[in-house]
BAMISE-296186 format. One record per residue (C-alpha): residue number from 1; x, y, z; residue in one letter. Coordinates in steps of 0.25 Angstrom, whole numbers, plus 5000, padded with zeros to 4 digits. Each point is the difference from the previous one (the first is absolute). Layout:
BEGIN
<site drenfi="NUM" X="X" Y="Y" Z="Z" torvex="A"/>
...
//
This chain:
BEGIN
<site drenfi="1" X="4680" Y="4912" Z="4440" torvex="M"/>
<site drenfi="2" X="5011" Y="4997" Z="5011" torvex="C"/>
<site drenfi="3" X="5005" Y="4986" Z="5002" torvex="G"/>
<site drenfi="4" X="5011" Y="4991" Z="4995" torvex="C"/>
<site drenfi="5" X="4999" Y="4988" Z="4991" torvex="D"/>
<site drenfi="6" X="4999" Y="4988" Z="5008" torvex="G"/>
<site drenfi="7" X="5004" Y="4990" Z="4990" torvex="G"/>
<site drenfi="8" X="5015" Y="4998" Z="5003" torvex="A"/>
<site drenfi="9" X="5006" Y="4991" Z="4990" torvex="R"/>
<site drenfi="10" X="5007" Y="4987" Z="5004" torvex="V"/>
<site drenfi="11" X="5015" Y="5000" Z="4999" torvex="G"/>
<site drenfi="12" X="5010" Y="5011" Z="5001" torvex="V"/>
<site drenfi="13" X="5001" Y="5012" Z="4991" torvex="D"/>
<site drenfi="14" X="5011" Y="5009" Z="5004" torvex="Y"/>
<site drenfi="15" X="4996" Y="5010" Z="4989" torvex="S"/>
<site drenfi="16" X="4986" Y="5003" Z="5005" torvex="R"/>
<site drenfi="17" X="4999" Y="5013" Z="5008" torvex="P"/>
<site drenfi="18" X="4994" Y="5001" Z="5014" torvex="V"/>
<site drenfi="19" X="4987" Y="5008" Z="5002" torvex="E"/>
<site drenfi="20" X="5001" Y="5014" Z="4996" torvex="D"/>
<site drenfi="21" X="5003" Y="5009" Z="5013" torvex="V"/>
<site drenfi="22" X="4991" Y="5012" Z="4995" torvex="E"/>
<site drenfi="23" X="4988" Y="4991" Z="4997" torvex="Q"/>
<site drenfi="24" X="5001" Y="4993" Z="5013" torvex="V"/>
<site drenfi="25" X="5001" Y="5013" Z="5007" torvex="T"/>
<site drenfi="26" X="4988" Y="5006" Z="4993" torvex="D"/>
<site drenfi="27" X="4992" Y="4988" Z="5004" torvex="C"/>
<site drenfi="28" X="5004" Y="5001" Z="5014" torvex="I"/>
<site drenfi="29" X="4996" Y="5015" Z="5000" torvex="L"/>
<site drenfi="30" X="4987" Y="4998" Z="4992" torvex="E"/>
<site drenfi="31" X="4996" Y="4990" Z="5011" torvex="W"/>
<site drenfi="32" X="5005" Y="5009" Z="5012" torvex="A"/>
<site drenfi="33" X="4993" Y="5012" Z="4995" torvex="G"/>
<site drenfi="34" X="4987" Y="4994" Z="5001" torvex="G"/>
<site drenfi="35" X="5002" Y="4993" Z="5013" torvex="D"/>
<site drenfi="36" X="4996" Y="5007" Z="5013" torvex="S"/>
<site drenfi="37" X="5010" Y="4992" Z="5008" torvex="R"/>
<site drenfi="38" X="5012" Y="5007" Z="4993" torvex="I"/>
<site drenfi="39" X="5004" Y="5014" Z="5003" torvex="A"/>
<site drenfi="40" X="5014" Y="5000" Z="4994" torvex="A"/>
<site drenfi="41" X="5009" Y="4991" Z="4991" torvex="V"/>
<site drenfi="42" X="5015" Y="5002" Z="5002" torvex="V"/>
<site drenfi="43" X="5011" Y="4993" Z="4992" torvex="L"/>
<site drenfi="44" X="5013" Y="4997" Z="5008" torvex="T"/>
<site drenfi="45" X="5012" Y="4991" Z="4996" torvex="G"/>
<site drenfi="46" X="5008" Y="5001" Z="4988" torvex="S"/>
<site drenfi="47" X="4989" Y="5005" Z="4991" torvex="R"/>
<site drenfi="48" X="4996" Y="5010" Z="5011" torvex="G"/>
<site drenfi="49" X="5014" Y="5006" Z="5000" torvex="R"/>
<site drenfi="50" X="5002" Y="4999" Z="4985" torvex="G"/>
<site drenfi="51" X="5013" Y="4993" Z="5002" torvex="Q"/>
<site drenfi="52" X="5006" Y="4986" Z="4997" torvex="R"/>
<site drenfi="53" X="4988" Y="4997" Z="4992" torvex="V"/>
<site drenfi="54" X="5000" Y="4989" Z="4989" torvex="D"/>
<site drenfi="55" X="4990" Y="4992" Z="4993" torvex="R"/>
<site drenfi="56" X="4998" Y="4990" Z="5011" torvex="F"/>
<site drenfi="57" X="4999" Y="5011" Z="5011" torvex="S"/>
<site drenfi="58" X="4987" Y="4998" Z="5008" torvex="D"/>
<site drenfi="59" X="4990" Y="5010" Z="5005" torvex="L"/>
<site drenfi="60" X="5000" Y="5003" Z="5015" torvex="D"/>
<site drenfi="61" X="4986" Y="5006" Z="5002" torvex="V"/>
<site drenfi="62" X="4995" Y="5005" Z="5013" torvex="E"/>
<site drenfi="63" X="4985" Y="5001" Z="5002" torvex="L"/>
<site drenfi="64" X="4996" Y="5010" Z="5010" torvex="I"/>
<site drenfi="65" X="4986" Y="5001" Z="5006" torvex="G"/>
<site drenfi="66" X="4991" Y="5001" Z="5012" torvex="P"/>
<site drenfi="67" X="4997" Y="4985" Z="5000" torvex="R"/>
<site drenfi="68" X="5012" Y="4991" Z="4996" torvex="P"/>
<site drenfi="69" X="4995" Y="4988" Z="5007" torvex="R"/>
<site drenfi="70" X="4988" Y="5000" Z="4991" torvex="D"/>
<site drenfi="71" X="5009" Y="4998" Z="4988" torvex="L"/>
<site drenfi="72" X="5007" Y="4989" Z="5008" torvex="A"/>
<site drenfi="73" X="4988" Y="4993" Z="5003" torvex="A"/>
<site drenfi="74" X="4996" Y="4998" Z="4985" torvex="D"/>
<site drenfi="75" X="5010" Y="4999" Z="4989" torvex="D"/>
<site drenfi="76" X="4990" Y="5001" Z="4989" torvex="D"/>
<site drenfi="77" X="5006" Y="5014" Z="4997" torvex="W"/>
<site drenfi="78" X="5013" Y="4994" Z="4995" torvex="I"/>
<site drenfi="79" X="4993" Y="4998" Z="4987" torvex="A"/>
<site drenfi="80" X="5002" Y="5015" Z="4998" torvex="C"/>
<site drenfi="81" X="5013" Y="4995" Z="4993" torvex="V"/>
<site drenfi="82" X="4994" Y="4988" Z="4993" torvex="G"/>
<site drenfi="83" X="5001" Y="4986" Z="5002" torvex="Q"/>
<site drenfi="84" X="5012" Y="4997" Z="5010" torvex="A"/>
<site drenfi="85" X="5008" Y="4988" Z="4998" torvex="M"/>
<site drenfi="86" X="5005" Y="5000" Z="5015" torvex="V"/>
<site drenfi="87" X="4995" Y="5008" Z="5012" torvex="V"/>
<site drenfi="88" X="5008" Y="4999" Z="5013" torvex="L"/>
<site drenfi="89" X="4993" Y="5006" Z="5012" torvex="P"/>
<site drenfi="90" X="5007" Y="5006" Z="5012" torvex="F"/>
<site drenfi="91" X="4991" Y="5004" Z="5012" torvex="D"/>
<site drenfi="92" X="5009" Y="5004" Z="5011" torvex="L"/>
<site drenfi="93" X="4998" Y="5009" Z="5012" torvex="D"/>
<site drenfi="94" X="5007" Y="5011" Z="4994" torvex="D"/>
<site drenfi="95" X="5000" Y="4997" Z="4985" torvex="L"/>
<site drenfi="96" X="4989" Y="4995" Z="4991" torvex="T"/>
<site drenfi="97" X="5004" Y="4998" Z="4985" torvex="S"/>
<site drenfi="98" X="4996" Y="4992" Z="4988" torvex="R"/>
<site drenfi="99" X="5012" Y="4995" Z="4991" torvex="L"/>
<site drenfi="100" X="4994" Y="4998" Z="4986" torvex="V"/>
<site drenfi="101" X="5007" Y="4994" Z="4988" torvex="V"/>
<site drenfi="102" X="4992" Y="5002" Z="4987" torvex="L"/>
<site drenfi="103" X="4999" Y="4989" Z="4989" torvex="P"/>
<site drenfi="104" X="5012" Y="5006" Z="4992" torvex="K"/>
<site drenfi="105" X="5009" Y="5002" Z="5012" torvex="G"/>
<site drenfi="106" X="4998" Y="5014" Z="5004" torvex="R"/>
<site drenfi="107" X="5000" Y="5001" Z="5016" torvex="K"/>
<site drenfi="108" X="4991" Y="5010" Z="5007" torvex="V"/>
<site drenfi="109" X="5003" Y="5002" Z="5015" torvex="D"/>
<site drenfi="110" X="4987" Y="5006" Z="5007" torvex="F"/>
<site drenfi="111" X="5002" Y="5005" Z="5014" torvex="T"/>
<site drenfi="112" X="4987" Y="5004" Z="5007" torvex="L"/>
<site drenfi="113" X="5001" Y="5012" Z="5010" torvex="W"/>
<site drenfi="114" X="4991" Y="5009" Z="5008" torvex="P"/>
<site drenfi="115" X="5000" Y="5015" Z="4998" torvex="E"/>
<site drenfi="116" X="5008" Y="5002" Z="5013" torvex="D"/>
<site drenfi="117" X="5012" Y="4995" Z="4993" torvex="R"/>
<site drenfi="118" X="5001" Y="5013" Z="4992" torvex="I"/>
<site drenfi="119" X="4996" Y="5008" Z="5012" torvex="A"/>
<site drenfi="120" X="5011" Y="4995" Z="5008" torvex="R"/>
<site drenfi="121" X="5010" Y="5003" Z="4989" torvex="M"/>
<site drenfi="122" X="4995" Y="5014" Z="4998" torvex="V"/>
<site drenfi="123" X="5002" Y="5002" Z="5015" torvex="E"/>
<site drenfi="124" X="5013" Y="4993" Z="5003" torvex="S"/>
<site drenfi="125" X="5007" Y="4999" Z="4987" torvex="G"/>
<site drenfi="126" X="5001" Y="4989" Z="4988" torvex="L"/>
<site drenfi="127" X="5003" Y="4986" Z="5003" torvex="T"/>
<site drenfi="128" X="5012" Y="4994" Z="4994" torvex="D"/>
<site drenfi="129" X="4992" Y="4995" Z="4988" torvex="L"/>
<site drenfi="130" X="4994" Y="5013" Z="4997" torvex="Y"/>
<site drenfi="131" X="5013" Y="5008" Z="5002" torvex="E"/>
<site drenfi="132" X="5006" Y="4992" Z="4989" torvex="R"/>
<site drenfi="133" X="4989" Y="5004" Z="4990" torvex="G"/>
<site drenfi="134" X="4985" Y="4998" Z="4998" torvex="Y"/>
<site drenfi="135" X="4990" Y="5005" Z="4989" torvex="T"/>
<site drenfi="136" X="4986" Y="5003" Z="5004" torvex="V"/>
<site drenfi="137" X="4991" Y="4994" Z="4989" torvex="L"/>
<site drenfi="138" X="4986" Y="5004" Z="5006" torvex="M"/>
<site drenfi="139" X="4995" Y="5008" Z="5011" torvex="D"/>
<site drenfi="140" X="4985" Y="5002" Z="5001" torvex="K"/>
<site drenfi="141" X="5000" Y="5009" Z="5013" torvex="T"/>
<site drenfi="142" X="5014" Y="5007" Z="5001" torvex="G"/>
<site drenfi="143" X="5005" Y="4990" Z="5010" torvex="L"/>
<site drenfi="144" X="5014" Y="5000" Z="4994" torvex="T"/>
<site drenfi="145" X="5001" Y="5015" Z="4997" torvex="S"/>
<site drenfi="146" X="5008" Y="5004" Z="5012" torvex="A"/>
<site drenfi="147" X="5010" Y="4988" Z="4999" torvex="L"/>
<site drenfi="148" X="5014" Y="5005" Z="5000" torvex="P"/>
<site drenfi="149" X="5008" Y="4998" Z="4987" torvex="R"/>
<site drenfi="150" X="5009" Y="4988" Z="5000" torvex="P"/>
<site drenfi="151" X="5015" Y="5003" Z="5002" torvex="S"/>
<site drenfi="152" X="5005" Y="4987" Z="4993" torvex="G"/>
<site drenfi="153" X="5008" Y="4998" Z="5012" torvex="R"/>
<site drenfi="154" X="5004" Y="4985" Z="5002" torvex="L"/>
<site drenfi="155" X="4996" Y="4995" Z="5014" torvex="P"/>
<site drenfi="156" X="5011" Y="4998" Z="5011" torvex="I"/>
<site drenfi="157" X="4997" Y="4986" Z="5006" torvex="P"/>
<site drenfi="158" X="5001" Y="4998" Z="5015" torvex="A"/>
<site drenfi="159" X="5012" Y="4993" Z="5004" torvex="M"/>
<site drenfi="160" X="4999" Y="4987" Z="5008" torvex="P"/>
<site drenfi="161" X="5003" Y="4999" Z="5015" torvex="T"/>
<site drenfi="162" X="5011" Y="4992" Z="5005" torvex="Q"/>
<site drenfi="163" X="4990" Y="4989" Z="5004" torvex="R"/>
<site drenfi="164" X="4994" Y="5000" Z="4986" torvex="E"/>
<site drenfi="165" X="5013" Y="4999" Z="4994" torvex="F"/>
<site drenfi="166" X="5005" Y="4988" Z="5009" torvex="S"/>
<site drenfi="167" X="4987" Y="4993" Z="4998" torvex="R"/>
<site drenfi="168" X="5001" Y="5000" Z="4985" torvex="L"/>
<site drenfi="169" X="5015" Y="4995" Z="5001" torvex="E"/>
<site drenfi="170" X="4995" Y="4989" Z="5009" torvex="S"/>
<site drenfi="171" X="4988" Y="4997" Z="4990" torvex="E"/>
<site drenfi="172" X="5009" Y="4999" Z="4988" torvex="F"/>
<site drenfi="173" X="5010" Y="4990" Z="5007" torvex="W"/>
<site drenfi="174" X="4989" Y="4992" Z="5006" torvex="F"/>
<site drenfi="175" X="4994" Y="4998" Z="4986" torvex="E"/>
<site drenfi="176" X="5014" Y="4996" Z="4995" torvex="A"/>
<site drenfi="177" X="5001" Y="4989" Z="5010" torvex="T"/>
<site drenfi="178" X="4986" Y="4995" Z="4996" torvex="Q"/>
<site drenfi="179" X="5003" Y="5000" Z="4985" torvex="V"/>
<site drenfi="180" X="5011" Y="4990" Z="5004" torvex="A"/>
<site drenfi="181" X="4991" Y="4991" Z="5008" torvex="V"/>
<site drenfi="182" X="4990" Y="4999" Z="4989" torvex="Y"/>
<site drenfi="183" X="5010" Y="4998" Z="4989" torvex="L"/>
<site drenfi="184" X="5005" Y="4988" Z="5008" torvex="I"/>
<site drenfi="185" X="4986" Y="4995" Z="5000" torvex="R"/>
<site drenfi="186" X="4999" Y="5002" Z="4985" torvex="A"/>
<site drenfi="187" X="4987" Y="5008" Z="5003" torvex="D"/>
<site drenfi="188" X="5002" Y="5010" Z="4989" torvex="L"/>
<site drenfi="189" X="4987" Y="5008" Z="5000" torvex="W"/>
<site drenfi="190" X="5003" Y="5004" Z="5015" torvex="V"/>
<site drenfi="191" X="5014" Y="5003" Z="4996" torvex="V"/>
<site drenfi="192" X="4995" Y="5010" Z="4990" torvex="K"/>
<site drenfi="193" X="4990" Y="5006" Z="5010" torvex="F"/>
<site drenfi="194" X="5011" Y="5003" Z="5011" torvex="R"/>
<site drenfi="195" X="5010" Y="5004" Z="4989" torvex="E"/>
<site drenfi="196" X="4989" Y="5011" Z="4996" torvex="N"/>
<site drenfi="197" X="5000" Y="5005" Z="5014" torvex="T"/>
<site drenfi="198" X="5015" Y="5001" Z="5000" torvex="M"/>
<site drenfi="199" X="4999" Y="5009" Z="4987" torvex="H"/>
<site drenfi="200" X="4990" Y="5009" Z="5007" torvex="Q"/>
<site drenfi="201" X="5009" Y="5002" Z="5012" torvex="C"/>
<site drenfi="202" X="5012" Y="5002" Z="4990" torvex="L"/>
<site drenfi="203" X="4992" Y="5011" Z="4993" torvex="L"/>
<site drenfi="204" X="4996" Y="5007" Z="5012" torvex="R"/>
<site drenfi="205" X="5014" Y="5000" Z="5005" torvex="M"/>
<site drenfi="206" X="5005" Y="5005" Z="4986" torvex="L"/>
<site drenfi="207" X="4989" Y="5011" Z="5001" torvex="E"/>
<site drenfi="208" X="5005" Y="5004" Z="5014" torvex="W"/>
<site drenfi="209" X="5014" Y="5001" Z="4995" torvex="R"/>
<site drenfi="210" X="4997" Y="5009" Z="4989" torvex="V"/>
<site drenfi="211" X="4990" Y="5009" Z="5008" torvex="Q"/>
<site drenfi="212" X="5010" Y="5002" Z="5011" torvex="S"/>
<site drenfi="213" X="5012" Y="5003" Z="4991" torvex="D"/>
<site drenfi="214" X="5005" Y="5014" Z="5005" torvex="P"/>
<site drenfi="215" X="5007" Y="5003" Z="4987" torvex="A"/>
<site drenfi="216" X="4988" Y="4997" Z="4990" torvex="Q"/>
<site drenfi="217" X="4987" Y="4996" Z="5006" torvex="R"/>
<site drenfi="218" X="4991" Y="4995" Z="4989" torvex="R"/>
<site drenfi="219" X="4986" Y="4996" Z="4998" torvex="F"/>
<site drenfi="220" X="4998" Y="4985" Z="5000" torvex="T"/>
<site drenfi="221" X="4986" Y="4999" Z="4994" torvex="W"/>
<site drenfi="222" X="4992" Y="4988" Z="5004" torvex="H"/>
<site drenfi="223" X="5002" Y="4985" Z="4999" torvex="I"/>
<site drenfi="224" X="5013" Y="5002" Z="4993" torvex="G"/>
<site drenfi="225" X="4995" Y="5009" Z="4988" torvex="H"/>
<site drenfi="226" X="5011" Y="5006" Z="4992" torvex="H"/>
<site drenfi="227" X="5011" Y="4994" Z="5009" torvex="M"/>
<site drenfi="228" X="5010" Y="5001" Z="4989" torvex="D"/>
<site drenfi="229" X="4999" Y="5015" Z="5002" torvex="E"/>
<site drenfi="230" X="5001" Y="5001" Z="5015" torvex="W"/>
<site drenfi="231" X="5009" Y="4989" Z="5004" torvex="L"/>
<site drenfi="232" X="5015" Y="5000" Z="4998" torvex="A"/>
<site drenfi="233" X="5004" Y="4993" Z="4987" torvex="A"/>
<site drenfi="234" X="5008" Y="4989" Z="5008" torvex="A"/>
<site drenfi="235" X="4989" Y="4997" Z="5009" torvex="D"/>
<site drenfi="236" X="4990" Y="5000" Z="4989" torvex="Y"/>
<site drenfi="237" X="5009" Y="4989" Z="4993" torvex="A"/>
<site drenfi="238" X="5000" Y="4992" Z="5013" torvex="M"/>
<site drenfi="239" X="4985" Y="5002" Z="5001" torvex="A"/>
<site drenfi="240" X="4998" Y="4993" Z="4987" torvex="G"/>
<site drenfi="241" X="5007" Y="4987" Z="5005" torvex="Q"/>
<site drenfi="242" X="4990" Y="4998" Z="5011" torvex="V"/>
<site drenfi="243" X="4989" Y="4993" Z="4992" torvex="F"/>
<site drenfi="244" X="5000" Y="4985" Z="4998" torvex="T"/>
<site drenfi="245" X="4995" Y="4988" Z="4993" torvex="H"/>
<site drenfi="246" X="4991" Y="4989" Z="5007" torvex="F"/>
<site drenfi="247" X="5012" Y="4992" Z="5004" torvex="D"/>
<site drenfi="248" X="5010" Y="4998" Z="5011" torvex="A"/>
<site drenfi="249" X="5013" Y="5004" Z="4993" torvex="P"/>
<site drenfi="250" X="4995" Y="5013" Z="4994" torvex="D"/>
<site drenfi="251" X="4993" Y="5004" Z="5013" torvex="T"/>
<site drenfi="252" X="5013" Y="4998" Z="5008" torvex="I"/>
<site drenfi="253" X="5007" Y="5009" Z="4990" torvex="R"/>
<site drenfi="254" X="4989" Y="5011" Z="5001" torvex="G"/>
<site drenfi="255" X="4998" Y="5000" Z="5015" torvex="I"/>
<site drenfi="256" X="5015" Y="5001" Z="5001" torvex="T"/>
<site drenfi="257" X="4999" Y="5013" Z="4991" torvex="A"/>
<site drenfi="258" X="4989" Y="5005" Z="5009" torvex="A"/>
<site drenfi="259" X="5008" Y="4998" Z="5012" torvex="M"/>
<site drenfi="260" X="5012" Y="5007" Z="4994" torvex="N"/>
<site drenfi="261" X="4991" Y="5012" Z="4996" torvex="L"/>
<site drenfi="262" X="4993" Y="5000" Z="5013" torvex="F"/>
<site drenfi="263" X="5012" Y="5001" Z="5009" torvex="E"/>
<site drenfi="264" X="5006" Y="5011" Z="4991" torvex="R"/>
<site drenfi="265" X="4987" Y="5008" Z="5001" torvex="A"/>
<site drenfi="266" X="4999" Y="4998" Z="5015" torvex="T"/>
<site drenfi="267" X="5014" Y="5005" Z="5003" torvex="A"/>
<site drenfi="268" X="4998" Y="5012" Z="4991" torvex="S"/>
<site drenfi="269" X="4986" Y="5004" Z="5005" torvex="A"/>
<site drenfi="270" X="5004" Y="4998" Z="5015" torvex="A"/>
<site drenfi="271" X="5012" Y="5009" Z="4998" torvex="A"/>
<site drenfi="272" X="4991" Y="5011" Z="4993" torvex="N"/>
<site drenfi="273" X="4990" Y="4999" Z="5012" torvex="L"/>
<site drenfi="274" X="5010" Y="4998" Z="5011" torvex="S"/>
<site drenfi="275" X="4993" Y="4987" Z="5004" torvex="F"/>
<site drenfi="276" X="5006" Y="4987" Z="5006" torvex="I"/>
<site drenfi="277" X="5000" Y="4989" Z="4990" torvex="H"/>
<site drenfi="278" X="5004" Y="4985" Z="5003" torvex="R"/>
<site drenfi="279" X="5011" Y="4995" Z="4990" torvex="P"/>
<site drenfi="280" X="5002" Y="4988" Z="5010" torvex="E"/>
<site drenfi="281" X="4985" Y="4996" Z="4997" torvex="L"/>
<site drenfi="282" X="5003" Y="5001" Z="4985" torvex="A"/>
<site drenfi="283" X="5012" Y="4992" Z="5001" torvex="A"/>
<site drenfi="284" X="4994" Y="4989" Z="5009" torvex="A"/>
<site drenfi="285" X="4987" Y="4999" Z="4992" torvex="A"/>
<site drenfi="286" X="5008" Y="5000" Z="4987" torvex="R"/>
<site drenfi="287" X="5010" Y="4989" Z="5005" torvex="S"/>
<site drenfi="288" X="4988" Y="4992" Z="5005" torvex="H"/>
<site drenfi="289" X="4992" Y="5001" Z="4987" torvex="V"/>
<site drenfi="290" X="5012" Y="4996" Z="4991" torvex="L"/>
<site drenfi="291" X="5004" Y="4989" Z="5009" torvex="S"/>
<site drenfi="292" X="4986" Y="4994" Z="4999" torvex="L"/>
<site drenfi="293" X="5000" Y="5002" Z="4985" torvex="L"/>
<site drenfi="294" X="5013" Y="4995" Z="4996" torvex="N"/>
<site drenfi="295" X="4996" Y="4985" Z="4998" torvex="P"/>
<site drenfi="296" X="4987" Y="5005" Z="4993" torvex="V"/>
<site drenfi="297" X="5008" Y="5007" Z="4989" torvex="S"/>
//
């Protein structure tokens, strides 16, 4: 009988394995096989590609059928994997998903799609996600039989426009000035909130720098995954300095490191993209921030 043991123990047990992938997959397919709302089940992500899989790798499962909205309207079907510890729903215009964490920690990301998702790929070619690799786990109607084989090719991201580039530059330096203001006010939670926005801007600029490098364009994954592999060693070492403690002196140290790395990445990305960047903005904002924070430190 499918289902997971719902009695997770209190405390931390690092030796305990997460739920068995094959058992979880069998449970999903047992349910999907008997549910008329499901025409096909496709595995994507690392397990669908069979690459970079470890014991914590999640299951990225696409449930494809004629009535995905019916599934979205009633989450009782999630019991196909047993008793979930956490279920996080996303119901957006172009994406319906359920992110599930099982009691022992295995994550299953369900995405609900109409059948025309497959029809579009048969007609127009695979999406970037499918091009990297996928595995059809179930197909009741032959829906996926005409899908092209994946090439394993990594997607080539679209480069920013000059306007997008300049806006990111402005946003980073704006947030830097606000970190300084809230540090002076000793409002540390807001400091960390704005510091996080600086980090998001920094990550985006680092991605653009690497993606636009004419000598060696590299895939930058998502939210900084595997950064030690795609970012130059010197930049990766600098990136490790930007995270800070919940106090003023260490925050000043960290935002100084973030400003240094952002300036460096901005100049390099601008050169790669033949964009205008604004070193005068960086100089003025940096001078302003450090002059404000000098008494605080």
